[in-house]
N, C-alpha and C positions, 0 to 999 in steps of 0.2 A: 470521400477522403477522411482520414483520421482527424479527430477534433483536438489537435495539439494545443491550441490556445486555451480551451476550457480545462484540459488536463493540467497544463502549466499553472493556471490560476489556482487550481485546487492544491497542487503539490507545494507551491511556493509559500502557502499560507502557514505551514508548520515545518519545523526542522525534522520531526520524527512522526511517523505514522504507526500507531500501535497495530499490530497484527493479532486479531482476536479469533480464538476458536471457542465458541460458546454453544451450549446445548439448547438454548431457547430464550424466550423473552424474559423469563424470570431471572436469568443470569445476565443477560445482555443489557437491560435497561439501567440497573444501578451501576454497572461497570461503565457504560457510556457516559452517564451523568458525572461520575467521578473523574473520568479522563477529561471531559469538557471543562469541568470546574478547575482542573489542573492546567488548562491552557492548550490541550491537544484536541482540537475540534475536528480533525480529519481521522476517520477510523476505517480500518479494513476488517470486515467480518468474513472469514474464510468459509467457503461452502464445503466444509469437511464433516459436518454433522447433519443429522436429519432435521434439527431445529434451526439451522442457519437462516433460512429464508424468513421464518417467523421472527427470528431475532432482528433481522434487518427491518422488517415491517414494524416491529414494536419500537425500535429506536427512531425510525422515521416519524412515527406518530407522537412519541412521548419525549424525545430529546431533540427539539427543533433546531438547536444550535449545532448539532452534529452533522457533519458531511460524511455520508456513509458510502464506502466502496465495498463491492463484493469481490473477495479474493478466491484464489484457486478455481477460477472460471476455466473450464475445459471444453465445453460444448456449446453449440448454438442455442440449445434449449435453455441452458443455464443463463445465457445472456438475457433472454426475454423474461425468464422467471425472476432474476435478480432485479431487473429494471422495474418490473411490475410490483415487486415487494418494496421498492423505494430506494434502491441503490442509485447513486448519482455518477459513479464511475466504476470501472471494471479492472480487475488485475488478474493476470495469468502467470503461472510459474514458468511457462515456456511460450513459444510463438509458432503459429502456423498460419499460412495464407488464408485458409478457410475460416479460422477464428477471427482473424483480422477483418476479413470482408464482412462477416456477420456483424461484428461490432460497428463497422462503418455504416452498414445498412440501418442499424438500430440508432445511429447518431449518438452513441455512447462514448464518452471519453474513455479510452482503453489504454492501459499500461501493460504492454506485452513483455514477458520475461525473455532475457537473452543471457547467455553465458560465454559467448565467444565473439570475436570481431566479425566473423562471417555471419553469425546470426544477427548481429546488430546491423550490418550492411543490408541483409535481406529485409529486415523490417523497415529500414530507412528507404529502401526502394519502393516500399508500399506506402510511404508517407509518414511513418512513425519516427518522430525526432525526439521523443521522450520515452525512455525504456527502463524497465526493471532489470537490474543486474542481480541474477539469482542462480545458484546460491552464492552469495557474495564472497564469503571467506573461503569456502572450498574451491571456488572458481578462480581464485587468484588475488582477491582482496584489493586493498588500496593500491598496491603497486601495479596490478593489472589495469585497473581503471585509469590510473595516472598515465599509463602507457598508451591508452586509447585516445587521450585528449588531443594529441598532435595529428594523427592520421584521420580521426573522426571528430573534428572540432565542432561540427554542426549537431552533435548528439548530446543529450542530457540524460543522466541516469538517476534512478532511485535504487541504491543497493539494499538488498535484504537477504538475511541468512547468516547467522553466526555473529551478529553485531551486538555489542553492548554499549553502555553509555560512554566508555572510554574510547572505543573504536569509532563510535559515531562522530566524535569531535574531529578525528582525523579524516574520516570520509567527507564530512561537511566542509572541510578546508579545501577540498579539490574543486577546481574550476568547473568541472563537468558533472558535479553532483548537486541536485536541487534539494533533496531530502533523503532520509533513510527510513527503512521500515524494520520493525522488530517486535518480538514478544517479551523482551526483558522488562518492559514497562509494567507488565501484569504478571508478576511471579505466581506460580501455581499455588504456593503455600499461602500467599496473601489472598488469592481468590477463594481458596478453600475455607479460610477462616473469616472471610469478609472484612479484611483489614483495609478498608477504603482509605484510611488516613495515609497508610504507606503508599498506596497506589497514587493518591493525589500528590504526595511529595515527589514520587518518581516522575510523574507527569510534569510537574513544575520544573524539575531539573532538566528534563528533555526540552520543554518549551523554551527554556532560557539558553539553549545551545546556539540560537541564532537571534 
């Protein structure tokens, strides 16, 4: 069965989970330290680069206060690879029974992505009561999630996709939203220039949303 309690414990600890796409340890470690210093201790490192697993491993060893999730998990092999690297939870952009079963066997807290009521019901039938709503803005945004709260009151969501700090406040006001995810906390230009002070400030703004 899915480990909903462990996942809830992780997600409720922060209002915003930064979604990070990094090339390796040299990029990931200073960024993780900056975000943790700003109050965002839960991080999602997407498996979109060749160096993502090395980045997760480095953060796990060098930034002990960070809780690391592996994002863009698409296959069974990525589940075992991410957990071996040090990820403590898994995130997928979509949801399939095969991936859900593999995560359950690995006893990994797993946040599967859904974009419709039918997909949410399908994951709920498999025991998932905490879901990623993705891509949040293109899929209907705040109004869509609000409309799901009455027919699906037992489900909780982490919306991700197209969200900024202003929209985050509105999402977090919904009764069925536990936190939000996004990349706006780490602007590309700030990363390129190593403007850690700006990223720290953005992290503090996000951490104060709840």
